[in-house]
C-alpha positions in Angstrom: 132.6 17.0 -38.8 136.2 17.0 -39.7 135.3 17.8 -43.2 133.2 20.8 -42.1 136.1 21.9 -39.9 138.6 21.6 -42.8 136.2 23.5 -45.1 135.8 26.3 -42.5 139.5 26.6 -42.0 140.1 26.6 -45.8 137.4 29.4 -46.2 139.0 31.4 -43.4 142.5 31.0 -44.9 141.2 31.9 -48.4 139.4 34.9 -47.0 142.6 36.1 -45.2 144.6 35.7 -48.4 142.0 37.6 -50.4 142.0 40.4 -47.9 145.8 40.6 -47.9 145.8 40.8 -51.7 143.2 43.5 -51.6 145.2 45.5 -49.1 148.3 45.3 -51.2 146.5 46.8 -54.2 143.9 49.3 -52.8 141.9 50.5 -55.8 140.9 54.1 -56.4 137.8 55.0 -58.4 137.0 58.7 -57.9 135.6 61.5 -60.0 136.3 65.2 -59.4 135.2 68.4 -61.1 137.3 71.4 -61.7 135.1 74.5 -62.2 137.0 77.4 -63.5 136.2 80.4 -65.7 133.0 78.9 -67.2 134.3 75.4 -67.7 133.3 72.3 -65.7 136.1 69.9 -66.3 135.8 66.3 -65.0 138.9 64.4 -63.7 138.5 60.6 -63.3 141.1 58.9 -61.1 141.3 55.1 -61.4 143.9 52.5 -60.4 146.3 51.2 -57.8 146.8 53.6 -54.9 149.7 51.8 -53.1 152.6 53.1 -55.2 151.4 56.7 -54.5 152.0 57.6 -58.1 149.6 59.4 -60.4 149.9 59.5 -64.2 147.9 62.5 -65.5 146.8 61.9 -69.1 146.9 65.2 -71.0 144.9 64.5 -74.1 145.3 65.9 -77.6 143.0 67.7 -79.9 142.3 70.4 -79.2 138.9 69.3 -78.2 139.6 65.5 -77.9 138.9 63.5 -74.8 140.7 61.6 -72.0 138.4 58.7 -71.0 137.8 57.6 -74.6 141.5 56.5 -74.6 141.2 54.6 -71.3 140.5 51.6 -73.5 144.2 51.6 -74.4 145.7 52.8 -71.1 143.6 50.8 -68.7 146.3 48.2 -68.0 148.4 50.9 -66.4 145.8 51.1 -63.6 147.2 47.9 -62.1 150.4 49.8 -61.4 149.5 53.4 -60.7 146.6 55.7 -60.5 145.6 57.1 -63.8 144.0 60.6 -63.9 141.9 61.3 -67.0 141.3 65.0 -67.4 138.9 66.5 -70.0 140.1 70.0 -70.8 137.8 72.9 -71.4 135.6 72.5 -74.4 136.7 68.9 -74.8 135.4 65.4 -74.0 132.7 65.4 -71.4 133.5 68.9 -70.0 130.6 71.3 -69.9 129.7 74.8 -68.9 129.5 78.2 -70.7 133.0 78.8 -71.9 134.0 82.0 -73.6 135.9 81.0 -76.7 138.4 83.8 -75.8 139.6 81.6 -73.0 140.8 78.9 -75.4 144.4 80.1 -75.3 147.6 78.5 -74.2 147.9 80.7 -71.1 144.4 79.6 -69.9 145.1 75.9 -70.5 148.3 76.2 -68.5 146.3 77.9 -65.7 143.8 75.0 -65.8 146.6 72.5 -65.6 148.0 74.2 -62.5 144.7 73.8 -60.8 144.3 70.2 -61.9 147.7 69.3 -60.4 146.9 71.3 -57.3 143.6 69.4 -56.9 145.3 66.0 -57.3 148.0 67.0 -54.7 145.2 68.0 -52.3 143.3 64.8 -52.8 146.4 62.6 -52.7 148.9 64.3 -50.5 152.4 62.8 -51.0 151.6 61.3 -54.3 154.1 61.7 -57.2 152.5 63.1 -60.3 153.7 62.3 -63.9 152.4 63.8 -67.1 151.5 61.6 -70.0 150.8 64.1 -72.8 149.8 63.4 -76.4 149.9 65.6 -79.5 148.2 69.0 -78.5 148.6 67.9 -74.9 152.4 68.0 -75.4 152.0 71.7 -76.2 150.1 72.2 -73.0 152.7 70.2 -71.0 155.6 72.3 -72.3 153.5 75.5 -71.6 153.1 74.3 -68.0 156.6 73.0 -67.4 158.3 76.1 -68.7 156.4 78.5 -66.5 157.6 79.5 -63.1 158.4 76.7 -60.7 155.8 74.3 -61.9 158.4 71.6 -62.5 158.7 71.1 -58.7 155.2 69.6 -58.7 156.0 67.0 -61.4 158.1 63.8 -61.0 158.5 63.2 -64.7 156.8 63.9 -68.1 156.2 61.6 -71.0 155.7 63.4 -74.3 154.0 61.5 -77.1 154.1 62.7 -80.7 153.8 66.4 -79.9 155.5 69.7 -80.8 157.6 72.3 -78.9 157.6 74.8 -81.8 155.0 75.6 -84.5 157.7 76.6 -87.0 159.8 73.4 -86.5 156.6 71.3 -86.5 155.3 72.6 -89.9 158.8 72.6 -91.4 159.1 68.9 -90.6 155.6 68.1 -91.7 156.4 69.6 -95.1 159.7 67.8 -95.3 158.0 64.5 -94.4 155.3 65.0 -97.0 157.7 66.1 -99.7 159.9 63.0 -99.2 156.8 60.8 -99.4 155.5 62.6 -102.5 158.8 61.9 -104.3 158.9 58.3 -103.1 155.4 57.8 -104.4 155.9 59.7 -107.6 153.1 62.1 -106.8 153.9 65.1 -109.0 150.9 67.2 -107.9 151.9 66.9 -104.2 155.6 67.5 -105.0 154.8 70.6 -107.0 152.6 72.1 -104.3 155.0 71.3 -101.4 158.0 72.7 -103.4 156.0 75.9 -104.0 155.2 76.3 -100.3 158.4 76.3 -98.3 158.2 76.9 -94.5 160.4 79.6 -93.0 160.5 81.3 -89.6 159.3 84.4 -91.4 156.2 83.0 -93.2 154.6 80.8 -90.5 151.7 83.3 -90.1 150.9 83.3 -93.8 152.0 79.9 -95.3 149.3 77.6 -96.5 149.6 75.2 -93.6 146.2 73.6 -94.3 147.4 72.6 -97.8 150.6 71.1 -96.4 148.6 69.3 -93.8 146.1 67.9 -96.3 148.9 66.5 -98.5 150.5 64.9 -95.5 147.3 63.0 -94.7 146.8 62.1 -98.4 150.3 60.6 -98.4 149.4 58.4 -95.4 150.7 60.5 -92.6 148.3 58.8 -90.2 146.1 56.0 -91.8 145.0 54.7 -88.4 141.4 55.1 -87.3 140.2 54.0 -83.9 136.7 53.6 -85.4 137.9 50.6 -87.4 138.3 48.7 -84.1 134.8 47.3 -83.3 135.7 46.6 -79.7 136.8 50.2 -79.3 133.6 51.5 -80.8 131.5 49.4 -78.5 133.5 50.5 -75.5 133.3 54.1 -76.7 129.5 53.9 -77.0 128.9 52.1 -73.7 131.9 52.7 -71.5 132.9 56.3 -72.2 131.3 59.4 -70.7 132.1 61.2 -73.9 129.6 61.4 -76.8 130.4 61.2 -80.5 128.3 64.4 -81.1 130.5 66.4 -78.7 133.6 64.8 -80.1 132.9 66.2 -83.6 131.6 69.6 -82.5 134.2 70.8 -79.9 136.7 71.5 -82.6 134.6 74.2 -84.1 135.4 76.4 -81.0 139.1 76.3 -81.8 139.2 78.5 -84.9 141.4 81.2 -83.3 143.8 78.5 -82.0 144.3 77.1 -85.5 144.4 80.4 -87.4 146.4 82.5 -84.9 147.3 81.2 -81.5 149.1 78.0 -82.5 151.2 79.8 -85.0 152.9 81.7 -82.2 153.8 78.6 -80.2 157.5 78.5 -79.5 159.2 76.8 -76.5 162.4 75.7 -78.0 164.7 78.1 -76.1 163.0 77.2 -72.8 163.5 73.4 -73.0 167.0 73.9 -71.7 165.5 74.9 -68.3 163.6 71.6 -68.0 165.3 69.5 -65.3 162.8 66.7 -64.5 163.1 63.3 -66.3 161.4 63.4 -69.7 160.3 60.5 -71.9 159.9 61.1 -75.6 157.6 58.4 -77.0 157.2 58.5 -80.8 155.5 56.6 -83.6 158.2 56.3 -86.2 155.8 56.5 -89.2 154.0 59.6 -88.0 153.4 62.4 -90.5 151.3 64.6 -88.2 154.2 65.2 -85.8 157.2 63.6 -87.5 159.9 61.7 -85.5 162.4 64.4 -86.3 160.5 66.7 -83.8 161.2 64.1 -81.1 164.9 64.2 -81.9 164.9 68.0 -81.9 163.2 67.9 -78.6 165.9 65.6 -77.2 168.6 67.9 -78.4 167.1 70.9 -76.7 166.6 69.2 -73.4 170.2 69.7 -72.4 169.6 69.6 -68.6 167.1 66.8 -68.4 167.5 63.0 -68.3 165.8 61.9 -71.5 164.4 58.5 -72.3 163.6 58.1 -76.0 161.3 55.3 -77.2 160.5 54.8 -80.9 157.6 52.6 -81.8 158.6 51.2 -85.2 155.1 50.1 -86.3 153.2 53.2 -85.2 152.0 56.6 -86.5 150.5 59.4 -84.4 149.0 57.2 -81.6 151.4 54.5 -80.6 149.2 53.6 -77.7 146.6 52.4 -80.3 148.9 50.5 -82.7 151.4 49.1 -80.2 149.4 49.1 -77.0 151.4 46.5 -75.0 154.7 48.1 -75.9 153.4 51.5 -75.1 152.1 50.5 -71.7 155.4 48.8 -70.9 157.3 52.0 -71.8 155.2 54.0 -69.4 155.6 51.4 -66.7 159.3 51.4 -67.2 159.6 55.2 -67.1 157.4 55.6 -64.0 159.0 52.7 -62.3 162.6 53.9 -62.7 161.8 57.3 -61.1 162.3 57.4 -57.3 
C-alpha cells in the first residue's frame, strides 16, 4: 500500500513538473494565408511563444522558399517564434499572379501586410527580420519606406545587397582576384574587358560576370549533397522540387530590368533600428565587401557584424550552430 501511495505521489509530482515546464515554454504551431493581388502566400509560425518575439524569415531567390530552410533554422524555435513566409510566386505560394506584380514595390507592400498580420495575431510581440540574399533587398525596401521601422525591433541581413551597382562591382572584383590567383587567363581577360561602372549597369554583361564568379567557386555549396536535408525536403517541406525550379522563370523582368535599378545606399543612413550583418566570408555571390559597405552606410544604427569564416552564401547551411547562436545573441540582446 505504501508503495502504491509513493508511486501515486511520484506520478502526481512528475505530472506537476511536466505541466510547469510546458507552461514555461508554450509552443506555437499555426499556419496563416495572406491573399493579396492574386497571390496566396502561406506563413507558418512555429516555436516558443513565451518571449513574445517573432523572427520573420525573408527568404531569397527570387522564387526560393522559407520552410525548406527550416531544417537549418529549427533550433531557434526553442527560443522564439519563427515565421516562415513564402513570397508571391515562391515556395508553396499559389494563386494566379500577374508577372507585372513581381516588382520591389509590390514585395514591400506584401511585407507590410505580413507584418500587420503577425501583429494582429500576436499583439505585443516584437518582430525581427531575418533576411537572406534577395530577401535583404526586400528588407531594405521595407525598412526605408515611410515609418515601417517602428514595427520592427531589429533586422538581420545575411549576404544580401543594398545597391545593384555596388553588388555587381564587388562580384567582378571578387572574380577578377580569384582568376588571377588561379591563373585563369580566359576569366581574367573577360573580366578585365567588362568593368562595372555606375553608367553601364543597364548594359554590362552581368550574366557573364556572374557565370565566371560561379566557375571560380563563388559558392560551391549545394544543399542537395546533404542526404538528410534531401529527405527532410521531400517529406517534411510543403514545397515541391518542381515548383522550386519553375518559379524563377517568372522573374525575367526582375533580372533584366528591375534589379538593375535597385539602390538604397543613400537611404541606409535613415535606418535607426538595430541591424545585424551576418556574412559568409568566402561568398562570391554577394561578397563580404558589401557587408562592410552596408555597415559604413548605417551611420545611425547600432550594427552587429558577424563573419562566418568557413561559409559562402548560406552560412546557416555551412556553419549552422554558429549561425543559430548569432541570431540568438542578436535577438536576446534587444530589449
